C-alpha positions in Angstrom: -36.7 43.2 -76.1 -35.2 42.2 -79.5 -37.3 40.4 -82.0 -35.0 37.4 -81.7 -35.5 37.3 -77.9 -39.3 37.8 -78.1 -39.7 35.0 -80.7 -37.7 32.6 -78.6 -39.4 33.5 -75.3 -42.8 33.0 -77.0 -41.8 29.4 -77.8 -41.4 28.6 -74.1 -44.6 28.6 -72.0 -44.6 29.0 -68.2 -44.9 25.2 -67.5 -42.0 24.5 -69.9 -39.8 27.2 -68.3 -40.2 26.1 -64.7 -40.1 22.4 -65.6 -36.9 22.9 -67.6 -35.4 25.1 -64.9 -35.9 22.3 -62.3 -33.5 20.1 -64.3 -31.1 22.7 -65.4 -32.3 22.9 -69.0 -34.0 26.3 -68.4 -30.8 27.9 -67.3 -29.1 26.6 -70.5 -32.0 28.0 -72.5 -31.6 31.4 -70.8 -27.8 31.3 -71.5 -28.6 30.7 -75.1 -30.9 33.7 -75.2 -28.5 36.0 -73.4 -25.7 35.5 -75.9 -22.4 33.5 -76.3 -20.6 35.2 -73.4 -23.2 34.4 -70.7 -23.0 31.0 -69.2 -22.8 27.8 -71.1 -22.1 29.2 -74.6 -24.0 26.4 -76.3 -23.2 27.8 -79.8 -19.6 26.7 -79.4 -20.6 23.1 -79.1 -22.9 22.9 -82.2 -21.8 20.1 -84.5 -19.7 21.3 -87.4 -19.8 20.0 -91.0 -16.8 18.0 -92.1 -14.3 16.2 -90.0 -14.3 16.5 -86.2 -15.5 19.7 -84.5 -14.0 23.1 -84.0 -12.4 24.3 -80.8 -12.9 27.7 -79.1 -12.3 30.9 -81.1 -8.7 32.1 -81.0 -7.3 28.7 -80.0 -4.6 27.6 -80.1 -3.1 30.8 -78.7 0.3 30.1 -80.5 1.7 27.3 -82.6 1.6 24.0 -80.7 4.6 21.7 -80.3 2.3 18.8 -79.4 -0.7 17.8 -81.5 -1.4 14.7 -79.5 -0.9 13.6 -75.9 -0.7 10.2 -74.3 -0.6 9.9 -70.5 0.8 6.7 -69.1 -0.7 6.9 -65.7 0.9 4.7 -63.1 -1.6 4.5 -60.3 -0.5 3.9 -56.7 2.6 5.9 -56.5 5.8 4.6 -58.2 8.8 4.7 -55.8 11.1 7.4 -57.0 13.9 6.4 -54.7 13.8 2.9 -56.1 13.4 3.7 -59.8 14.6 7.2 -60.7 16.4 9.0 -57.9 19.1 6.9 -56.4 20.7 8.1 -53.1 24.0 6.6 -52.1 23.8 8.3 -48.8 20.9 6.1 -47.9 22.9 3.0 -48.5 25.4 4.3 -46.0 22.7 4.9 -43.4 20.5 1.9 -44.1 18.3 1.1 -41.1 19.2 4.4 -39.4 16.6 7.0 -38.8 16.3 9.8 -41.3 17.3 13.0 -39.4 14.6 15.3 -38.0 16.3 18.2 -39.9 15.4 16.4 -43.1 11.9 15.3 -42.2 10.7 18.6 -40.8 7.0 18.9 -40.6 6.2 17.0 -43.9 2.6 15.9 -44.2 2.4 12.1 -44.4 -0.5 9.7 -44.6 -2.1 8.4 -41.4 -0.4 5.0 -42.0 3.0 6.5 -41.1 2.5 9.9 -39.7 2.7 8.6 -36.1 5.8 6.5 -36.6 8.5 6.8 -34.0 11.1 5.3 -36.3 12.1 6.4 -39.8 14.6 3.8 -41.0 16.4 4.6 -44.2 15.5 2.1 -46.9 17.7 2.6 -50.0 16.9 1.5 -53.5 16.2 -2.2 -53.5 18.0 -2.8 -56.8 21.2 -1.1 -58.2 21.0 1.9 -60.5 23.1 2.4 -63.6 23.6 5.1 -66.2 21.8 4.8 -69.5 22.4 6.3 -73.0 24.8 8.9 -74.1 23.1 11.3 -71.6 24.1 9.0 -68.8 20.8 9.3 -66.9 20.8 7.1 -63.8 17.9 4.8 -63.4 17.2 1.4 -61.8 18.4 -1.7 -63.5 14.7 -2.8 -63.2 14.1 -0.3 -66.1 16.3 -1.6 -69.0 13.8 -0.7 -71.7 13.1 2.8 -70.4 16.9 3.1 -69.9 17.3 2.2 -73.6 15.3 5.3 -74.6 17.0 7.6 -72.0 18.2 9.9 -74.7 14.7 10.7 -75.7 13.4 11.5 -72.2 13.3 14.4 -69.8 13.4 13.0 -66.3 11.8 15.4 -63.8 13.0 14.5 -60.3 11.4 17.5 -58.5 7.6 16.9 -58.8 5.6 17.6 -55.7 2.0 17.7 -54.5 -0.1 18.3 -51.4 -2.1 15.1 -51.8 -1.3 12.2 -49.5 -3.9 9.7 -50.6 -4.6 8.1 -53.9 -8.0 9.4 -55.2 -7.3 13.1 -54.2 -3.8 12.7 -55.8 -5.1 11.4 -59.1 -7.9 13.9 -59.2 -5.5 16.7 -58.5 -3.5 16.1 -61.6 -6.4 15.1 -63.8 -8.7 18.0 -62.9 -6.6 20.6 -61.0 -8.4 20.0 -57.7 -8.3 17.3 -55.1 -12.1 17.3 -54.8 -14.1 15.7 -57.7 -16.3 17.8 -59.9 -14.0 19.8 -62.2 -13.3 19.0 -65.9 -10.4 16.6 -66.6 -7.4 17.7 -68.6 -8.5 15.8 -71.6 -12.0 17.4 -71.4 -10.4 20.9 -71.2 -8.3 20.1 -74.3 -11.2 18.7 -76.2 -13.3 21.8 -75.4 -10.5 24.2 -76.2 -9.0 22.7 -79.3 -11.8 20.6 -80.8 -11.3 17.4 -82.8 -9.6 16.4 -86.0 -11.5 13.1 -86.5 -15.2 12.2 -86.7 -14.7 8.4 -86.6 -13.3 8.1 -83.1 -13.7 10.1 -79.9 -11.3 13.0 -79.3 -10.5 11.7 -75.8 -10.1 8.0 -75.0 -9.3 6.2 -71.7 -8.2 2.7 -71.2 -7.5 1.0 -67.8 -5.4 -2.0 -66.7 -4.1 -3.5 -63.4 -1.2 -5.5 -62.1 -1.5 -9.2 -62.7 -1.5 -10.2 -59.1 -4.3 -7.6 -58.3 -2.3 -6.5 -55.3 -3.4 -2.8 -55.7 -6.9 -2.1 -54.7 -7.1 1.4 -56.3 -10.2 2.1 -58.3 -10.7 4.0 -61.5 -13.4 6.7 -60.9 -15.3 8.2 -63.8 -14.4 11.7 -62.7 -10.8 11.0 -63.6 -11.8 11.6 -67.2 -15.1 13.4 -66.7 -16.2 16.8 -68.1 -17.2 18.3 -64.8 -19.2 21.5 -65.6 -18.2 21.5 -69.3 -20.8 19.9 -71.7 -20.5 16.2 -71.4 -19.6 15.7 -75.0 -16.0 16.6 -73.9 -15.6 13.8 -71.3 -13.3 10.9 -72.0 -14.7 7.7 -73.6 -13.6 4.7 -71.7 -12.7 1.6 -73.8 -13.4 -1.6 -71.9 -10.7 -4.1 -71.0 -13.1 -7.1 -71.1 -15.7 -8.1 -73.7 -16.4 -5.6 -76.5 -14.1 -2.6 -76.6 -17.1 -0.4 -76.9 -20.5 -2.0 -76.0 -23.6 -1.9 -78.2 -21.9 -0.9 -81.4 -23.1 -3.9 -83.4 -26.6 -3.7 -84.9 -29.2 -6.1 -83.4 -30.1 -9.1 -85.5 -32.2 -8.1 -88.4 -31.3 -4.5 -88.3 -29.3 -3.3 -91.4 -26.9 -0.4 -91.5 -29.2 1.4 -93.8 -32.2 1.1 -91.4 -30.0 2.1 -88.5 -29.0 5.2 -90.4 -32.6 6.1 -91.2 -33.6 5.7 -87.6 -30.7 7.9 -86.5 -31.7 10.6 -89.0 -35.2 10.7 -87.5 -33.8 10.9 -84.0 -31.3 13.6 -85.0 -34.1 15.7 -86.5 -36.1 15.5 -83.3 -33.1 16.4 -81.1 -32.1 19.3 -83.4 -35.6 20.7 -83.0 -35.4 20.4 -79.3 -31.9 22.0 -79.3 -33.3 24.9 -81.2 -36.0 25.4 -78.6 -33.8 25.1 -75.5 -30.1 25.5 -76.5 -29.1 22.9 -74.0 -25.6 21.7 -74.7 -26.5 18.2 -73.4 -28.9 17.8 -76.4 -26.0 18.6 -78.6 -24.0 16.0 -76.8 -26.8 13.4 -77.4 -26.7 14.2 -81.2 -23.0 14.0 -81.5 -22.7 10.8 -79.5 -25.4 9.0 -81.6 -23.4 10.0 -84.7 -20.1 9.0 -83.2 -21.5 5.6 -82.2 -22.7 5.0 -85.8 -19.3 5.9 -87.3 -17.5 3.8 -84.7 -19.3 0.7 -85.9 -16.7 0.6 -88.7 -13.7 2.4 -87.1 -13.5 0.3 -83.9 -13.2 -3.1 -85.6 -10.4 -1.7 -87.7 -8.7 -0.2 -84.7 -8.3 -3.7 -83.0 -7.4 -5.5 -86.2 -3.8 -6.2 -85.6 -3.2 -8.3 -88.7 -1.2 -5.5 -90.3 1.2 -5.1 -87.4 4.7 -6.6 -88.0 6.1 -9.3 -85.9 8.9 -7.0 -84.8 6.4 -4.4 -83.6 4.4 -6.9 -81.6 7.6 -8.3 -80.1 8.7 -4.8 -79.1 5.5 -4.4 -77.0 6.2 -7.7 -75.3 4.4 -11.0 -74.8 1.2 -9.3 -73.6 0.9 -7.2 -76.7 -2.2 -9.1 -77.9 -3.6 -9.9 -74.5 -6.7 -7.8 -74.0 -6.8 -5.6 -71.0 -3.1 -5.6 -70.4 -1.0 -2.4 -70.2 1.0 -3.7 -73.2 -2.1 -4.1 -75.3 -3.4 -0.7 -74.3 -0.1 0.9 -75.3 -0.4 -0.7 -78.8 -4.0 0.4 -79.2 -2.9 3.9 -78.0 -0.5 4.2 -80.9 -3.2 3.2 -83.3 -5.6 5.7 -81.8 -3.1 8.5 -82.1 -2.4 7.5 -85.8 -6.2 7.8 -86.4 -6.6 11.3 -85.1 -7.4 10.9 -81.4 -5.9 13.8 -79.6 -5.8 12.7 -76.0 -5.2 9.1 -74.8 -5.1 8.3 -71.1 -3.9 4.9 -70.0 -4.5 4.2 -66.4 -2.6 1.3 -64.8 -3.0 0.3 -61.1 -0.4 -1.6 -59.1 2.2 0.6 -57.7 0.9 0.8 -54.1 3.6 -1.3 -52.4 3.0 -0.9 -48.7 4.1 -4.4 -47.7 5.2 -6.1 -50.9 7.9 -3.8 -52.3 10.5 -6.5 -52.5 8.3 -8.9 -54.4 6.0 -6.7 -56.5 8.0 -3.7 -57.6 10.1 -5.6 -60.1 7.1 -7.5 -61.4 5.2 -4.1 -61.9 8.2 -2.7 -63.8 8.4 -5.8 -66.0 4.8 -5.5 -67.0 4.9 -1.7 -67.8 8.3 -0.3 -68.6 8.8 -2.4 -71.7 5.4 -1.3 -73.3 6.0 2.3 -72.2 9.4 2.4 -74.0 8.0 0.5 -77.0 5.3 3.2 -77.4 7.9 6.0 -77.4 10.1 4.2 -80.0 7.1 3.2 -82.1 6.0 6.8 -82.3 9.6 7.9 -83.1 10.1 5.5 -85.9 6.7 6.5 -87.4 7.7 10.2 -87.4 5.1 11.0 -84.7 7.1 11.6 -81.6 8.1 15.2 -82.5 4.5 16.3 -82.2 3.2 13.7 -79.7 3.7 14.4 -76.0 4.2 11.2 -73.8 3.8 11.7 -70.1 4.7 9.0 -67.5 3.9 9.5 -63.9 1.7 8.8 -60.8 0.0 10.7 -58.1 3.0 10.8 -55.8 6.1 8.8 -54.9 7.0 6.6 -51.9 8.7 7.3 -48.6 12.5 7.1 -48.3 11.9 5.3 -45.0 10.6 1.7 -44.8 7.1 0.8 -43.8 6.3 -2.0 -41.4 8.7 -3.5 -38.8 11.6 -1.0 -38.5 14.0 -3.9 -38.2 12.8 -5.4 -41.4 10.5 -3.1 -43.5 8.5 -4.6 -46.3 7.3 -1.5 -48.1 7.0 2.2 -48.4 4.1 4.6 -47.7 2.8 7.5 -49.9 5.0 10.5 -50.3 4.2 13.7 -52.1 7.0 16.0 -51.0 9.2 14.9 -53.9 8.9 12.3 -56.7 9.8 11.6 -60.3 8.1 11.7 -63.7 9.4 11.5 -67.2 8.2 13.0 -70.5 9.2 12.5 -74.1 8.5 14.1 -77.5 6.1 17.0 -78.3 8.5 19.9 -77.5 10.3 18.3 -74.5 14.1 18.6 -74.2 15.4 15.1 -74.6 18.2 13.4 -72.7 18.0 15.7 -69.7 17.3 15.6 -66.0 15.4 18.5 -64.4 15.3 19.2 -60.7 17.0 17.5 -57.8 16.4 16.3 -54.2 18.5 16.0 -51.1 20.6 13.0 -50.0 17.4 11.2 -48.9 15.1 12.0 -51.8 13.0 13.9 -49.3 13.3 17.6 -50.0 13.6 19.3 -53.4 16.8 21.2 -53.7 16.5 22.6 -57.2 13.8 23.5 -59.6 10.5 22.3 -57.9 7.7 21.4 -60.3 4.2 21.5 -58.8 1.2 19.6 -60.2 -0.2 23.0 -61.5 3.2 23.8 -63.1 3.1 20.5 -65.0 -0.5 21.1 -66.1 0.5 24.6 -67.3 3.4 23.2 -69.2 1.4 20.5 -70.9 -1.2 23.1 -72.1 1.7 25.3 -73.2 3.0 22.5 -75.4 -0.4 22.2 -77.0 -0.4 25.9 -77.9 -2.5 27.1 -74.9 -1.9 29.8 -72.4 -3.3 28.1 -69.3 -4.5 31.4 -67.9 -6.7 32.0 -70.9 -8.5 28.7 -71.3 -11.4 29.3 -69.0 -15.0 28.5 -68.5 -17.6 30.5 -66.5 -19.4 28.5 -63.9 -21.2 29.5 -60.7 -20.2 33.1 -61.1 -16.5 32.8 -61.7 -14.1 31.8 -64.5 -12.5 28.4 -63.9 -9.4 26.9 -65.5 -7.5 23.7 -65.2 -4.7 25.2 -63.1 -7.2 27.1 -60.8 -5.2 30.3 -60.0 -1.8 28.7 -59.9 0.9 27.3 -62.2 3.9 28.4 -64.2 5.2 26.9 -67.4 8.4 24.9 -66.6 10.6 26.4 -69.3 13.6 24.3 -68.3 12.1 21.1 -69.8 11.2 22.7 -73.1 13.3 22.0 -76.2 
C-alpha cells in the first residue's frame, strides 16, 4: 500500500466508510483513491482558477467548427408533410387510402395502429420555393423561408420512438429510457466552460398560447445522468425571477454574503479532500456560480441596449416573459456571454385534432423568432461558429386522424420527418435526404437520431466514439454503440 493510500485510508474510520458507502459517497472516495481512470474521476471536476473550468484531457479531438450550440426544440412533433416535405401526389389522392405497399409494417402509436382507413391528407397550406437555393417550404413559414439560403434542411430524419417523452429523451440523452446524461451535459463534461459568470448549459421552456399541447418538460431532458451533477443544465424560469434566490435577503450585504460563502467553501473543500465525492465539488461550484450570477443575470435581462429594429425582428412577444420569442432573444444574449449550450424547449406541436386551427398559430409564434435568432447571430458575426438546430421528436402521419371522411389532425410519425440546421459548419442553402411520394419512407440518405448526435459532436470537435464515461462496469457515450457522422450536411 502506498503512503498516499495509507494516509487517506487512515482518515476514514469503519463507521464513516460504511455510512458513506450507503449513500454512494464511499464509492466515490474509493474511486478517488484508486486513481483517475477508475470510476468517477473526481479530479477532472475540481474547480480551476480563472474563467470557467477545463474539459477532459485531449478534448476537443480536432478543431471545432461550432463553439456554441442552440437547440430550438419543437415539442410535440411538427408535421413534416405540412411544413417541409410537400407531396403533390398526396393532393392527387386526397381522401384515398395510402397503399399497403407504402405503409408496410411501420410502427405507429396505439392511437392509429388499429385504423382500417389511411386517408391521404396533403399539406393544409401551399408550399413555395424560397431564396436563391429554391428550397420548398410551407407558406406558413415566411420568415424561415427568408433565411433558406442559410439552412440545411434534412428531410430524412428517423427514430424508433412513437411517443413524446421517449422521443425527446432519445435525442437529448441517446436512450428512450431516462437516466443517461443529456447532450448538453456531455458537452459540458467534455469541453468545459469558457465563462464563470453564467452556467455552461442553460435551458428555457415555453408553450403555445392556447395551451393545447399537454406535453411536460421533464428534468431528465437536461439532466446529468451518471455524470457529476455540476454538468446538468440550469433551467431558467419562465415566470417570476429568472433564477430564484439570487437576491440577498434584507439586511445581508454582498460583503457578508461573500464572507459566509468563503467559510462554507472552506468546509466543503475539507470534506472534498476527505472523500473525493464529485457532488461536493458540484456544491462548491454552484455556490460560487450563484454568487456571480447575482450580477450577471440582471444584466442578461436588461434589454435597454437592444435596438428597436432587433426587438421588432423577434416579433411582438420579444419582451413578453416566458414566450418563445423572449427566450430566443435571451438565448442570443447568453451565447454572447460565453454560454456554450442553450436549449429552448417549446411545446405545442401535438395536433391530433386541431391541425387546421393550431398549426398556423404555432408557426406564427415560433418561426419568426427562430429566423430572427439565426439572422441576429449572422449579423453579429457569430453564426459561423454557432450551430443552430431546429427539430422535434418525430413528425406527423401522412394520413389524417379522426373521421376518415373529415380528418382533423395527424398522429405521431417517426419513420421519416424533417429538421433544419444553420451555422457552425453546416452546408447552407441545401436539402439533404428525401422521402417517397407520401412522405412515408426515406428514399435517400437516412439520418438516424444517433447519426445527428454524432454529427453535432463532430462539429464541436469531438469524435463521438471517444467521449465516454465508465459507469456500472462499461463505457457509455451519448450515441450508445451507434451513429455515423452525416458528412453530406457539413460545409
